[in-house]
C-alpha positions, -999 to 999 in steps of 0.1 A, spaced: -567 387 -381 -557 420 -401 -577 429 -428 -551 445 -447 -524 421 -439 -551 388 -446 -538 363 -469 -579 348 -480 -593 367 -508 -625 357 -491 -619 370 -459 -607 404 -469 -637 407 -493 -662 400 -467 -644 420 -437 -648 454 -463 -676 452 -489 -691 425 -478 -696 444 -441 -706 473 -464 -732 459 -480 -749 444 -453 -751 474 -433 -767 493 -469 -792 473 -467 -801 477 -431 -792 507 -428 -813 522 -457 -842 495 -450 -845 522 -422 -854 550 -443 -872 530 -469 -908 527 -480 -916 497 -461 -904 513 -424 -924 543 -429 -954 519 -430 -947 508 -393 -932 549 -378 -927 587 -387 -894 588 -374 -881 563 -400 -850 590 -415 -844 596 -376 -838 554 -372 -818 558 -399 -796 586 -385 -789 573 -350 -781 535 -374 -757 556 -396 -737 578 -368 -728 542 -347 -719 525 -377 -694 554 -382 -678 561 -351 -671 521 -347 -655 523 -381 -638 560 -368 -624 544 -340 -607 513 -358 -587 527 -381 -554 550 -383 -549 578 -377 -545 588 -414 -577 575 -424 -597 592 -398 -586 624 -412 -600 612 -447 -631 607 -428 -638 638 -418 -624 653 -449 -652 628 -465 -679 639 -442 -674 674 -453 -670 673 -487 -700 652 -489 -718 676 -470 -715 704 -493 -719 683 -525 -751 667 -514 -764 704 -515 -753 721 -548 -760 683 -563 -791 673 -550 -805 708 -534 -791 735 -556 -792 712 -590 -814 698 -582 -796 661 -598 -818 632 -574 -841 641 -543 -846 622 -516 -878 610 -500 -882 644 -477 -869 666 -503 -839 671 -476 -804 662 -472 -812 633 -445 -782 632 -417 -773 596 -424 -755 606 -461 -726 624 -459 -714 599 -433 -725 570 -455 -699 586 -484 -673 582 -455 -680 546 -446 -681 540 -484 -650 552 -490 -630 535 -464 -643 497 -471 -634 502 -505 -603 515 -496 -596 489 -472 -600 459 -495 -585 476 -525 -556 478 -503 -552 447 -487 -526 423 -492 -545 390 -510 -565 415 -527 -535 431 -544 -518 396 -549 -545 395 -576 -550 423 -584 -547 423 -621 -575 398 -627 -600 413 -598 -597 443 -622 -601 426 -653 -634 406 -639 -644 441 -627 -645 457 -660 -658 429 -675 -687 435 -653 -690 471 -651 -690 468 -686 -722 447 -691 -736 466 -664 -739 494 -683 -746 479 -716 -777 468 -699 -787 494 -686 -785 510 -720 -802 486 -739 -829 477 -713 -838 511 -695 -827 536 -720 -801 548 -695 -775 570 -723 -765 588 -694 -753 562 -671 -732 549 -704 -717 579 -708 -706 585 -679 -690 544 -678 -672 548 -704 -655 582 -693 -648 565 -659 -628 535 -678 -615 560 -703 -600 578 -672 -584 552 -658 -569 539 -686 -542 557 -677 -537 550 -643 -526 517 -629 -523 523 -595 -556 536 -590 -577 517 -610 -583 485 -587 -600 514 -560 -620 533 -585 -635 500 -601 -644 489 -568 -661 521 -561 -681 518 -595 -705 483 -582 -702 492 -544 -719 523 -558 -741 507 -584 -750 482 -557 -757 510 -531 -780 532 -558 -804 500 -570 -809 494 -531 -818 533 -520 -836 534 -553 -856 507 -547 -864 515 -507 -875 547 -526 -849 565 -501 -839 588 -535 -849 593 -570 -832 603 -600 -852 619 -630 -859 605 -665 -830 633 -678 -793 644 -667 -806 669 -640 -840 666 -657 -825 695 -679 -808 674 -705 -829 655 -727 -801 641 -750 -791 621 -723 -818 600 -708 -815 587 -676 -828 557 -655 -834 552 -612 -810 554 -609 -782 558 -640 -753 530 -644 -722 552 -641 -728 575 -612 -700 566 -592 -684 587 -614 -693 616 -591 -680 598 -564 -646 600 -574 -646 640 -567 -657 630 -530 -619 604 -533 -603 631 -553 -612 658 -529 -604 639 -497 -568 632 -513 -560 665 -521 -569 677 -485 -543 652 -472 -510 661 -492 -523 705 -485 -521 695 -449 -489 669 -447 -470 681 -477 -433 669 -462 -450 636 -455 -463 631 -494 -431 644 -510 -418 618 -489 -435 592 -498 -438 598 -532 -394 599 -529 -396 567 -514 -417 552 -540 -394 569 -568 -365 548 -553 -384 511 -553 -394 519 -590 -353 521 -596 
């Protein structure tokens, strides 16, 4: 059964986000403080696991998504070195950029994309967006109250305000927020990486938690970058698709 054509929200959710969440638990465990007690080559096993997962996903998706996955890896590579190494926004366990991180960004992108494009999910889109928004507000507010996560809360509110005027992209980015929140909780609890006590370890007026709740705002730059590159590479096809959308609206 095709994920996108599936009439079951449970099937579509499990085959996209469910599979991703299980892979995150397993893949990051291989770079966790648990696993380094077993072997000094923990990150090597995490890298191997990720590249196997990446090529399985890459093999299954269509040509358009394959191209976007390549863009995601390239953007993530430069973004990680900028935000982690150059700006010190967060720090990985070995103070490097693990090889599994850039392809990991691409897999997250694809899973969220397929979830938000599945027919059964689109059918209940308004209801899902509402529940996701409530969850995000409760999640970020809890972090603010109990963890003094001002940085995460500010980014969360910024995200929700931006999405108010983007109905077509709202489901994708709300899903991305929740997915990234899950990813960050797993990664930081495994001690794969760590966030400082203030934003960029510089801005004292923006205390942060490890992880900050609304950090998905920076993942959106990756998503927008993938779309921008695809538009530039396929200007004619993109223009044709926009015209078709306009005709359908009328």
